Each structure stands twice: as C-alpha cells, then as structure tokens.
C-alpha positions as protocol buffer text, in pm:
chain_id: "A"
residue {
  index: 1
  type: MET
  ca { x: 8801 y: -13586 z: -1992 }
}
residue {
  index: 2
  type: VAL
  ca { x: 9010 y: -13821 z: -2207 }
}
residue {
  index: 3
  type: ILE
  ca { x: 9150 y: -14121 z: -2031 }
}
residue {
  index: 4
  type: LYS
  ca { x: 9369 y: -14370 z: -2284 }
}
residue {
  index: 5
  type: VAL
  ca { x: 9498 y: -14705 z: -2131 }
}
residue {
  index: 6
  type: LEU
  ca { x: 9767 y: -14827 z: -2378 }
}
residue {
  index: 7
  type: GLY
  ca { x: 9903 y: -15165 z: -2456 }
}
residue {
  index: 8
  type: GLY
  ca { x: 9748 y: -15485 z: -2572 }
}
residue {
  index: 9
  type: GLY
  ca { x: 9517 y: -15583 z: -2352 }
}
residue {
  index: 10
  type: CYS
  ca { x: 9719 y: -15803 z: -2097 }
}
residue {
  index: 11
  type: ALA
  ca { x: 9603 y: -15831 z: -1732 }
}
residue {
  index: 12
  type: ASN
  ca { x: 9829 y: -15547 z: -1620 }
}
residue {
  index: 13
  type: CYS
  ca { x: 9651 y: -15320 z: -1916 }
}
residue {
  index: 14
  type: LYS
  ca { x: 9317 y: -15426 z: -1794 }
}
residue {
  index: 15
  type: LYS
  ca { x: 9399 y: -15277 z: -1421 }
}
residue {
  index: 16
  type: LEU
  ca { x: 9495 y: -14999 z: -1485 }
}
residue {
  index: 17
  type: MET
  ca { x: 9179 y: -14889 z: -1685 }
}
residue {
  index: 18
  type: GLU
  ca { x: 8970 y: -15101 z: -1411 }
}
residue {
  index: 19
  type: ASN
  ca { x: 9213 y: -14819 z: -1142 }
}
residue {
  index: 20
  type: ALA
  ca { x: 9111 y: -14497 z: -1416 }
}
residue {
  index: 21
  type: LYS
  ca { x: 8767 y: -14542 z: -1399 }
}
residue {
  index: 22
  type: LYS
  ca { x: 8766 y: -14591 z: -1015 }
}
residue {
  index: 23
  type: ALA
  ca { x: 9000 y: -14293 z: -982 }
}
residue {
  index: 24
  type: ALA
  ca { x: 8733 y: -14055 z: -1211 }
}
residue {
  index: 25
  type: GLU
  ca { x: 8432 y: -14183 z: -986 }
}
residue {
  index: 26
  type: GLU
  ca { x: 8581 y: -14156 z: -675 }
}
residue {
  index: 27
  type: LEU
  ca { x: 8686 y: -13777 z: -759 }
}
residue {
  index: 28
  type: GLY
  ca { x: 8304 y: -13732 z: -969 }
}
residue {
  index: 29
  type: ILE
  ca { x: 8530 y: -13686 z: -1293 }
}
residue {
  index: 30
  type: GLU
  ca { x: 8333 y: -13724 z: -1597 }
}
residue {
  index: 31
  type: ALA
  ca { x: 8583 y: -13889 z: -1842 }
}
residue {
  index: 32
  type: GLN
  ca { x: 8559 y: -14031 z: -2214 }
}
residue {
  index: 33
  type: PHE
  ca { x: 8719 y: -14366 z: -2147 }
}
residue {
  index: 34
  type: GLU
  ca { x: 8940 y: -14547 z: -2423 }
}
residue {
  index: 35
  type: GLU
  ca { x: 9142 y: -14906 z: -2520 }
}
residue {
  index: 36
  type: VAL
  ca { x: 9457 y: -14850 z: -2736 }
}
residue {
  index: 37
  type: LYS
  ca { x: 9631 y: -15169 z: -2870 }
}
residue {
  index: 38
  type: ASP
  ca { x: 9754 y: -15047 z: -3213 }
}
residue {
  index: 39
  type: ILE
  ca { x: 10141 y: -15072 z: -3160 }
}
residue {
  index: 40
  type: GLU
  ca { x: 10203 y: -14767 z: -3422 }
}
residue {
  index: 41
  type: LYS
  ca { x: 9966 y: -14561 z: -3190 }
}
residue {
  index: 42
  type: ILE
  ca { x: 10110 y: -14684 z: -2911 }
}
residue {
  index: 43
  type: MET
  ca { x: 10459 y: -14554 z: -3027 }
}
residue {
  index: 44
  type: SER
  ca { x: 10369 y: -14237 z: -3126 }
}
residue {
  index: 45
  type: TYR
  ca { x: 10298 y: -14165 z: -2760 }
}
residue {
  index: 46
  type: GLY
  ca { x: 10674 y: -14278 z: -2728 }
}
residue {
  index: 47
  type: VAL
  ca { x: 10570 y: -14530 z: -2509 }
}
residue {
  index: 48
  type: MET
  ca { x: 10812 y: -14883 z: -2511 }
}
residue {
  index: 49
  type: ARG
  ca { x: 10635 y: -14993 z: -2221 }
}
residue {
  index: 50
  type: THR
  ca { x: 10303 y: -15061 z: -2147 }
}
residue {
  index: 51
  type: PRO
  ca { x: 10104 y: -15044 z: -1966 }
}
residue {
  index: 52
  type: ALA
  ca { x: 10028 y: -14667 z: -2000 }
}
residue {
  index: 53
  type: LEU
  ca { x: 9843 y: -14460 z: -1897 }
}
residue {
  index: 54
  type: VAL
  ca { x: 9747 y: -14097 z: -2109 }
}
residue {
  index: 55
  type: VAL
  ca { x: 9517 y: -13796 z: -1997 }
}
residue {
  index: 56
  type: ASP
  ca { x: 9403 y: -13567 z: -2306 }
}
residue {
  index: 57
  type: GLU
  ca { x: 9661 y: -13643 z: -2477 }
}
residue {
  index: 58
  type: LYS
  ca { x: 9955 y: -13599 z: -2217 }
}
residue {
  index: 59
  type: LEU
  ca { x: 10137 y: -13913 z: -2084 }
}
residue {
  index: 60
  type: ILE
  ca { x: 10133 y: -13976 z: -1765 }
}
residue {
  index: 61
  type: LEU
  ca { x: 10319 y: -14230 z: -1685 }
}
residue {
  index: 62
  type: SER
  ca { x: 10414 y: -14645 z: -1875 }
}
residue {
  index: 63
  type: GLY
  ca { x: 10545 y: -14978 z: -1753 }
}
residue {
  index: 64
  type: ARG
  ca { x: 10359 y: -14980 z: -1463 }
}
residue {
  index: 65
  type: VAL
  ca { x: 10009 y: -15024 z: -1358 }
}
residue {
  index: 66
  type: ALA
  ca { x: 9926 y: -14724 z: -1144 }
}
residue {
  index: 67
  type: GLY
  ca { x: 9699 y: -14732 z: -776 }
}
residue {
  index: 68
  type: VAL
  ca { x: 9390 y: -14561 z: -789 }
}
residue {
  index: 69
  type: GLU
  ca { x: 9523 y: -14277 z: -482 }
}
residue {
  index: 70
  type: GLU
  ca { x: 9820 y: -14219 z: -752 }
}
residue {
  index: 71
  type: ILE
  ca { x: 9537 y: -14147 z: -1050 }
}
residue {
  index: 72
  type: LYS
  ca { x: 9330 y: -13961 z: -838 }
}
residue {
  index: 73
  type: GLU
  ca { x: 9587 y: -13742 z: -770 }
}
residue {
  index: 74
  type: VAL
  ca { x: 9718 y: -13702 z: -1144 }
}
residue {
  index: 75
  type: LEU
  ca { x: 9338 y: -13648 z: -1284 }
}
residue {
  index: 76
  type: LYS
  ca { x: 9308 y: -13378 z: -966 }
}
residue {
  index: 77
  type: LYS
  ca { x: 9605 y: -13176 z: -1167 }
}
residue {
  index: 78
  type: GLU
  ca { x: 9508 y: -13270 z: -1496 }
}
residue {
  index: 79
  type: ALA
  ca { x: 9125 y: -13098 z: -1420 }
}
residue {
  index: 80
  type: GLY
  ca { x: 9287 y: -12790 z: -1219 }
}
residue {
  index: 81
  type: LYS
  ca { x: 9424 y: -12698 z: -1537 }
}
C-alpha cells in the first residue's frame, strides 16, 4: 500500500502524515509513505486544498486533517479490496 500526503509541508500536512502512519501501524498494515510537495503533482490529483490523503493513487480526502480512527477505517476498506 502506498500512502501519500499532498501539501507544502505545513503543520497540518505533518499532522496528517503522523496520523496516517499511526493508523497503518495500529492496523499492522505495511505501507510506503510519501510526501508530495510539488504543486503540479498535487493539482494532478484534482486537489484544490491541502492537506490531502491519497491511498494507492485514490484521493481519499482533502482540505482537512483526518484523525487516526477515520484513517484506520479508510485503510481497512482499501486493504480489503
């Protein structure tokens, strides 16, 4: 599983990355984490507001910081495909 946080590296971007890593760890999911800061790449996902969370190239959310529990629900659903 590849989990990306899109954004310029602001505090909210860092918090979203921290929450995503914690969620994956709590679920025992092996994931590769990436920070995407390039504005052209961010816009290629259709994101207009950051931070944004992408799981296996699927945009999950943008414009807010999701909590650990919310991210766990998403990861469970995506891992169960």
